[in-house]
C-alpha positions as CSV (number, residue, x, y, z in Angstrom):
1,M,13.7,-19.3,5.4
2,M,14.5,-20.5,1.9
3,M,12.0,-20.0,-0.9
4,E,12.9,-22.9,-3.2
5,P,11.7,-22.8,-6.9
6,R,8.9,-25.4,-7.5
7,T,7.7,-26.8,-10.7
8,E,4.1,-25.8,-10.1
9,T,5.1,-22.1,-9.7
10,G,4.8,-21.6,-13.5
11,E,1.3,-23.0,-13.7
12,S,0.0,-21.0,-10.8
13,L,1.6,-17.9,-12.2
14,Q,-0.2,-18.0,-15.5
15,G,-3.5,-17.8,-13.7
16,A,-2.3,-15.3,-11.1
17,A,-0.6,-12.9,-13.5
18,S,-3.9,-12.1,-15.2
19,S,-5.1,-10.6,-11.9
20,V,-2.1,-8.5,-11.3
21,A,-3.7,-5.4,-12.6
22,E,-6.8,-5.9,-10.4
23,E,-4.7,-6.5,-7.2
24,L,-2.5,-3.4,-7.7
25,P,-3.5,0.2,-6.8
26,P,-5.5,1.9,-9.6
27,E,-2.4,4.0,-10.6
28,E,-0.5,0.8,-11.5
29,K,-3.1,-0.8,-13.7
30,C,-2.1,-1.3,-17.3
31,P,-4.7,-3.3,-19.3
32,E,-3.6,-3.8,-22.8
33,E,-6.8,-2.7,-24.4
34,K,-6.5,0.8,-23.0
35,L,-3.1,1.4,-24.6
36,S,-3.0,2.5,-28.3
37,E,-0.2,3.2,-30.7
38,K,-1.1,6.8,-30.7
39,K,-0.5,7.3,-27.0
40,L,2.3,5.4,-25.3
41,P,2.9,5.7,-21.6
42,E,5.6,8.4,-21.8
43,E,3.2,10.6,-23.8
44,K,0.9,11.1,-20.8
45,P,0.6,14.7,-19.5
46,L,3.2,15.5,-17.0
47,V,2.1,15.6,-13.3
48,R,3.4,18.5,-11.3
49,K,5.9,17.4,-8.8
50,P,5.7,19.0,-5.3
51,D,8.6,21.3,-4.5
52,L,10.3,19.8,-1.4
53,S,13.6,21.6,-1.9
54,T,13.2,23.7,1.2
55,I,12.9,20.6,3.5
56,E,16.2,20.0,5.3
57,V,16.7,16.2,5.5
58,Y,18.4,14.2,8.2
59,A,18.8,10.4,8.2
60,F,18.9,8.1,11.2
61,V,20.3,4.8,10.1
62,G,20.8,1.4,11.8
63,P,20.0,-2.3,11.3
64,A,16.5,-3.5,12.2
65,G,15.9,-4.0,15.9
66,T,18.8,-1.9,17.2
67,G,16.6,0.8,18.8
68,K,16.1,3.5,16.2
69,S,12.4,4.1,16.8
70,Q,13.0,4.0,20.6
71,R,15.5,6.9,20.3
72,A,13.9,8.8,17.3
73,S,12.1,11.4,19.4
74,Q,15.2,12.2,21.4
75,V,17.4,12.5,18.3
76,A,14.8,14.7,16.6
77,R,14.7,17.1,19.6
78,Q,18.5,17.4,19.8
79,H,18.6,18.5,16.1
80,G,15.5,20.7,16.1
81,I,13.7,18.3,13.7
82,D,10.0,18.8,13.1
83,L,9.0,15.6,11.4
84,I,10.0,11.9,11.6
85,V,9.4,9.5,8.7
86,D,9.4,5.9,10.0
87,D,8.0,2.8,8.3
88,G,5.6,4.7,6.0
89,L,4.4,7.2,8.6
90,V,5.1,10.9,9.0
91,V,5.1,11.6,12.7
92,S,5.3,14.9,14.7
93,R,5.6,14.9,18.5
94,G,4.0,11.5,18.8
95,R,1.1,12.3,16.4
96,I,0.6,10.6,13.0
97,M,0.4,13.4,10.5
98,A,0.2,11.4,7.3
99,G,0.9,8.0,5.8
100,R,0.2,4.5,6.9
101,S,2.4,2.2,9.0
102,A,4.3,-0.7,7.3
103,K,3.4,-2.6,10.5
104,S,-0.2,-2.4,9.5
105,E,0.4,-4.8,6.6
106,G,-0.3,-8.5,6.9
107,N,2.9,-9.8,5.3
108,M,6.6,-8.8,5.0
109,V,6.7,-8.1,1.3
110,R,3.8,-5.6,1.5
111,A,5.4,-4.1,4.6
112,I,8.7,-3.4,2.8
113,R,6.9,-1.9,-0.1
114,R,4.9,0.3,2.3
115,A,8.0,1.5,4.0
116,L,9.6,2.4,0.7
117,F,6.5,4.4,-0.4
118,E,5.9,2.2,-3.4
119,Y,2.1,2.5,-3.3
120,P,1.0,5.6,-5.3
121,A,-1.9,6.7,-3.2
122,H,0.1,6.4,0.0
123,R,3.1,8.3,-1.6
124,A,0.8,11.0,-2.9
125,E,-0.8,11.6,0.6
126,V,2.7,12.0,2.2
127,L,4.0,14.2,-0.6
128,G,0.9,16.5,-0.3
129,F,1.4,16.8,3.5
130,L,5.2,17.5,3.2
131,E,4.7,20.2,0.6
132,G,2.3,21.9,2.9
133,R,4.8,21.8,5.8
134,A,7.8,23.1,3.9
135,P,10.1,24.6,4.9
136,C,10.9,22.3,7.8
137,R,13.4,19.7,9.1
138,L,12.7,16.1,8.5
139,M,14.4,12.9,9.7
140,L,14.2,9.6,7.8
141,L,14.6,6.3,9.7
142,A,16.1,3.5,7.6
143,T,17.9,0.2,8.1
144,S,20.7,1.1,5.7
145,E,22.0,4.0,3.7
146,G,20.7,2.2,0.6
147,M,17.2,2.1,1.9
148,M,17.4,5.7,3.0
149,R,18.5,6.8,-0.6
150,K,15.6,4.8,-2.1
151,I,13.1,6.7,0.1
152,V,14.8,10.0,-0.7
153,A,14.5,9.2,-4.5
154,K,10.9,8.0,-4.2
155,L,9.7,11.1,-2.3
156,G,11.9,13.5,-4.3
157,L,13.7,14.9,-1.3
158,S,17.1,16.5,-1.1
159,D,20.1,14.5,0.0
160,P,20.5,14.4,3.8
161,V,22.6,17.2,5.3
162,K,23.6,14.7,8.1
163,I,23.5,10.9,8.5
164,I,23.2,9.8,12.1
165,G,24.1,6.2,12.9
166,I,22.6,4.2,15.7
167,T,26.1,3.8,17.1
168,D,26.4,7.6,17.4
169,V,23.6,7.6,20.0
170,A,23.6,4.1,21.6
171,T,26.3,2.0,23.2
172,Q,27.0,-1.5,21.9
173,E,25.5,-2.9,25.1
174,E,22.2,-1.0,24.5
175,I,22.2,-2.2,20.8
176,D,22.7,-5.8,21.9
177,N,19.9,-5.5,24.4
178,A,17.5,-4.1,21.8
179,L,18.4,-6.9,19.4
180,R,17.8,-9.5,22.0
181,E,14.4,-8.0,22.9
182,R,13.4,-8.0,19.2
183,R,14.6,-11.6,18.7
184,E,13.0,-13.0,21.8
185,K,9.7,-11.0,22.0
186,K,9.2,-10.0,18.4
187,Q,8.2,-6.6,19.5
188,H,8.7,-3.3,17.7
189,V,8.7,0.3,19.0
190,V,6.7,2.9,17.1
191,P,7.4,6.6,17.8
192,V,3.7,7.3,18.2
193,A,1.4,7.7,21.2
194,R,-0.9,4.8,22.0
195,T,-4.1,6.6,21.2
196,Q,-2.7,7.4,17.7
197,I,-1.5,3.9,16.8
198,Q,-4.6,2.0,17.6
199,R,-6.2,3.2,14.4
200,N,-3.2,2.4,12.3
201,F,-1.9,-1.0,13.2
202,A,-2.9,-4.6,12.3
203,G,-0.9,-6.5,14.9
204,K,-1.1,-6.7,18.7
205,L,-0.7,-3.5,20.8
206,V,1.6,-4.5,23.6
207,S,2.2,-1.4,25.8
208,Q,3.0,2.2,26.2
209,L,6.7,2.9,26.5
210,K,7.5,5.7,29.0
211,D,10.0,8.1,27.6
212,L,13.3,8.0,29.5
213,F,14.0,11.5,28.4
214,K,11.7,14.2,29.8
215,S,9.6,16.1,27.2
216,R,7.2,19.1,27.7
217,D,4.9,17.6,25.1
218,R,2.6,15.0,26.6
219,D,1.8,13.5,23.2
220,D,5.5,12.8,22.5
221,G,5.1,9.1,23.3
222,R,6.2,5.7,22.1
223,T,4.3,2.4,21.8
224,I,5.4,-1.2,21.7
225,V,3.6,-3.3,19.1
226,K,3.9,-6.8,17.8
227,P,3.4,-7.0,14.0
228,P,1.5,-10.0,12.5
229,F,4.7,-11.0,10.6
230,S,8.4,-11.2,11.5
231,F,11.5,-9.8,9.8
232,D,13.6,-12.5,11.5
233,G,15.6,-14.8,9.3
234,H,16.3,-14.6,5.6
235,V,14.0,-15.0,2.5
236,T,15.7,-16.1,-0.7
237,I,14.0,-16.2,-4.0
238,G,16.0,-18.5,-6.4
239,R,17.2,-17.1,-9.7
240,E,15.4,-19.9,-11.6
241,A,12.1,-19.0,-9.8
242,I,12.4,-15.4,-11.0
243,L,13.3,-16.6,-14.6
244,E,10.2,-18.8,-14.6
245,M,8.1,-15.8,-13.5
246,C,9.5,-13.8,-16.5
247,R,8.7,-16.7,-18.9
248,R,5.1,-16.9,-17.7
249,L,4.6,-13.2,-17.9
250,V,6.1,-13.0,-21.3
251,V,4.0,-15.7,-23.0
252,I,0.7,-14.4,-21.7
253,G,-0.8,-12.8,-24.9
254,D,-0.8,-13.4,-28.6
255,H,2.1,-11.3,-29.8
256,V,5.2,-13.2,-28.6
257,R,6.3,-15.8,-31.1
258,K,9.5,-17.0,-29.5
259,V,11.6,-16.2,-26.4
260,H,15.3,-16.4,-27.3
261,E,16.8,-15.6,-23.9
262,I,16.1,-14.0,-20.6
263,E,18.9,-12.6,-18.5
264,L,18.8,-11.2,-15.0
265,E,21.1,-8.8,-13.3
266,T,20.4,-8.6,-9.6
267,D,21.7,-6.9,-6.4
268,D,20.2,-7.3,-2.9
269,D,16.7,-6.1,-3.6
270,S,16.4,-5.0,-7.2
271,L,16.4,-6.5,-10.7
272,E,17.2,-5.7,-14.3
273,V,15.8,-7.9,-17.0
274,N,17.1,-8.3,-20.5
275,L,14.8,-10.0,-22.9
276,A,15.2,-11.2,-26.5
277,I,12.1,-12.2,-28.4
278,D,10.4,-12.7,-31.8
279,V,7.0,-11.0,-32.2
280,R,3.9,-11.3,-34.3
281,L,2.5,-7.9,-35.0
282,G,-1.2,-8.4,-35.7
283,S,-2.9,-5.0,-35.1
284,R,-0.1,-3.6,-32.9
285,S,3.3,-2.1,-33.7
286,A,6.5,-3.7,-32.5
287,L,7.2,-0.7,-30.3
288,L,3.8,-0.9,-28.6
289,I,4.3,-4.7,-28.0
290,A,7.7,-4.0,-26.5
291,R,6.3,-1.3,-24.2
292,L,3.5,-3.6,-23.0
293,L,5.9,-6.3,-22.2
294,Q,8.1,-3.9,-20.3
295,R,5.2,-2.8,-18.2
296,K,3.8,-6.3,-17.7
297,I,7.2,-7.7,-16.5
298,S,8.0,-4.7,-14.3
299,V,4.6,-4.7,-12.6
300,G,4.4,-8.5,-12.4
301,L,7.8,-9.1,-10.9
302,S,7.4,-6.3,-8.4
303,Y,4.1,-7.7,-7.4
304,F,5.2,-11.4,-7.0
305,T,8.6,-10.8,-5.5
306,G,8.4,-7.4,-3.7
307,M,11.7,-6.4,-5.4
308,D,12.4,-3.2,-7.3
309,V,12.6,-3.7,-11.0
310,R,15.1,-1.1,-12.2
311,K,14.9,-1.8,-16.0
312,V,13.3,-4.2,-18.5
313,N,15.3,-4.1,-21.8
314,V,13.5,-5.7,-24.7
315,R,15.4,-6.7,-27.9
316,I,13.3,-7.9,-30.8
317,H,15.1,-10.3,-33.1
318,E,12.4,-11.1,-35.7
319,I,9.0,-9.6,-36.7
320,E,6.2,-11.6,-38.2
321,L,3.5,-9.7,-39.9
């Protein structure tokens, strides 16, 4: 599915951008009136990071729909792994221990952000649980090594001691069958017992999947679900559409006099923005205005596109007093 830039995108963004702060979790709010020149964002007291260094990390990697969740419990048992992290959930022996499933979200963008632990309250819950369980062994499920490394960085985990590919545990015929099932039936497997998932899922509960591999733990089950959205197909956000979002986010406010240029550097799912502007100071310093713009663009683009904004570089050409 192609998402083509439209001329009315800019007009709707101007109204929508003002509500970004209210739509985001409380930790991501950044109203301008609460920031002062005396206390910039980096001057906030440091928050203690949980020590997860004693957690031994494994990764189970393969494209979406190839059967990772179906085989996750078996792989975990073979490697003596205590916890499985899959789509935002921390699971142990078929029980949800912490987190929230990405499949509980109503749209694909929010599902991706949930799976990458981008929501602060969700991330804090999972980190608190993991710190309490350390030392232990943990296995991350991911569609690629890139996604796996993003989750490792977001949670502050150590690099994996071993990366297991789906082709290491499944034949090509089994992978093709799993892909065909996903494509035709739009069904996903969650490595959680049916009684556990009913409280944590927004889509249709299809059936309980009997484990082909015997387990002594009766709760070590898997469930087939059908999310309210589909990952099938491609979503493309045009470069011009992203530039228009930047322009609208920049001009909201009284301190930007002129925008000289906006440049984008992109990869598959992240952005770097380079911005050159003239500013009018008023009651704020140039540094504070630049910080506010960085925050506004970073939060706004992440919210509207679901992409990770790596950096927002602001260059001020001229200053008007």
